[in-house]
N, C-alpha and C positions, 0 to 999 in steps of 0.2 A: 503494501500501500503506500511505496515511497512517492507516488505520484499525487496521490490524495490531496496533500497539504497546496499542491500547487494549482489546484482547481477554481477557474474564476468563474463566479456564479454569476448568470445573468439569465433576464427572464426568457422563458421558452413560450414563443408568440404560438397561438394555434388560431387559425381563423377558419370559419365555417361558414360556408358561401350559401345565400338564398337561391332558391331557384322562384324566379317571379315572387307572387305573394305567399308562397306555400310556406309552411313551416321550415327552419333549417335542416339541413340533414345531420344524424349523427356521426360520429366517426366510423361505427361499424357500416352505417350505410353507405359512407363513402367510396370506405374501402371494397364494400360490396359492388358497387354500381360501375368497377373498372372491367371493363369488358376480360374475356379470357385470354383471348388473343394476346394482351398486353402483358402477361402473367408470365414470369419463369418458375416452370413446376419443379424443377432442380437445381441444385449449387451451380451444376455444370455446364447449363442454361445460362442462368444469370450470370457468370464469368464471362461467357462468350458474348453475352448480347449488352452488358454494361460498362460504363465507364467505373475504372478503378483508381484509387487513389496510392500513390505508395508511401511507406511507413518505414523509417529506418530504425533497426533495432537499439534501442536506447533514448528514443523520442517518444514524445507526449503530443497528440494533435487532439485539437478542438473542433468540433463539428455537432452537425444538427440533423436530427431525422425530420425529413419533411414530407408533405402529402404528394409533392412532386417528385418525388424520387421512385426510382422502378420499385416494382411491388414482386414478391416471392411468394410461392406457395410453402407452407409450413406443417409442422405436425407430425403425427403418426397417422392412425387409425381416423382421426379426426381433424380433418386440415382445416387452417385457417390463412388469413393473407397479413403481409404485412411489408409497407415499403422497407429498402434496406439500403445502406451505405457498404460499398465495396473497396476493403483495402486489401494491400499485398504486400509482402516484404521476402527479401532474400533470406534462405538460411543454409548452413552446412550438414552434413549428414551427421548424426550421431550426438544432435545437442538438443538441449532443455531449453525452453522457451517461456516466460509468463507473459501472458495476455492480461492486460488491466482494462477494467469497463467502467465508470462511473458515470451518472446522471444525477446531477443537482437542480432541484426546481426552485424558482424563487417564490412560486405562488402555491395554488394547491392542486395545479395541474401536473399528474405525473406521469414520465415514461417509465416504462418497464424495460429495461434492456436488456438485451441476450446478444451473447456471440455463438456465431457457428465457424468454426476453422476447417478447411479442406486442402488436401494435395493441389498440385499444379493441375490435375484433370477433374478437379471439384469432388473428388472423394471425401467425405467425414473421416477424418483422422481417426484412428483407431486406440491412439494411446494418449488422447487429450482427459485430461483430469480436472473435473470442477472443482477446485479446492474450497472456494467461497462464495456465496452468494448471500448478500446480506444488506443491513443499513447501518449510518452511521450518523452521528447527529451534525446537524449544519449549526453554526453560530448565529443566533439570534433569527432562526427559523423555525417554524413548527413543521415542516416536513422536512424529513430525512433526505440522504441522499442514497441511491441505490447502487452497490458496488458488487463487481462481478470479477473474480479472478480464475484463472485456468491456466494449467500448466501442461505443455503438449512436449512431445519427443518427435523430432524431425528425422525420419528415418535416411533420409537422402539429399542430398544437396538439391537448392532449386527453388520455386517460388512458390509459398503459401498465400493462402488467401483469407480474409477475415471477413465476415458478414457480421454488421451490427443491425439488430434488428429487434422489434418490440412483439412483446408477447401478447397477443391480443386474441388468445385462445379461448377454448370456451371456459376454461378455469379462470373464475374472476376472485374479486376479492385482493388478499393479501398474497395470492399463490402465484407461482410462475412453472412453468412446465418445460423441458427440454424440446429441442427443434425438431431435429429428422429423424430420430428413432425409437425404437420401441424396444423395453417398456419404457411407459413415462414416469420419470421422477419429477415429485413436485416439493418446490422449497416455499417455506411459511417466513413471509417477510414480517418483520414486527415495528411499532409505532408507524404504521403507514395509515395515510387518512387523505381523502381529497379525489378528485376524479381523474380516472386514469386515461390517459391519452396515449394514440399510437405516434404520436411524435413530439420531440424535444429535443434538447440539448446533450451531449455527453463528452467525456474526453475517454481519447484511447491512448493505451501506452503498452509498447512492444519490449520486453530487454531479454537478454540471454541470462538465465539463471546462473 
């Protein structure tokens, strides 16, 4: 959690458009209204069809998950949609890396971020370990930050990809689920209250262990 103290908090802006005089669409309705032809069904297709941001091990990047970002299909037997940001980093064989992700809200709008990590072919890594998924308090804020830490082993030299997505799954409340595989593991977050949003600010860090 070395990079957490460097997090610069800023408001996550979420705009919900109105359609003529009708009531505004909910976040879930906006995601469900996207045509199937515009959705990547697998990480491999997402890598092929999306812009990618390079992150160098040791660096921390600030970014934002937005409703204008591309969409991927997530989940096991029960599928759900999420916008995603795609990152890549180059690693050498037989090394261990730590991938850190944190989302800190300045208001009651909360992003439940998650990490998906693949090899160059879009295959989910078999040796990744979710070390931590939880919350930590913000000074003078009622909404805590959500923090995720994964440890991965890179079996081969090459490019690896990181998907930052939002858990918009059927599991609501303070729980989050895994992304692409079965069985589904559930994490329970503490001290979380507010409106759950598919979009928001986050910070990503990749470092060699």
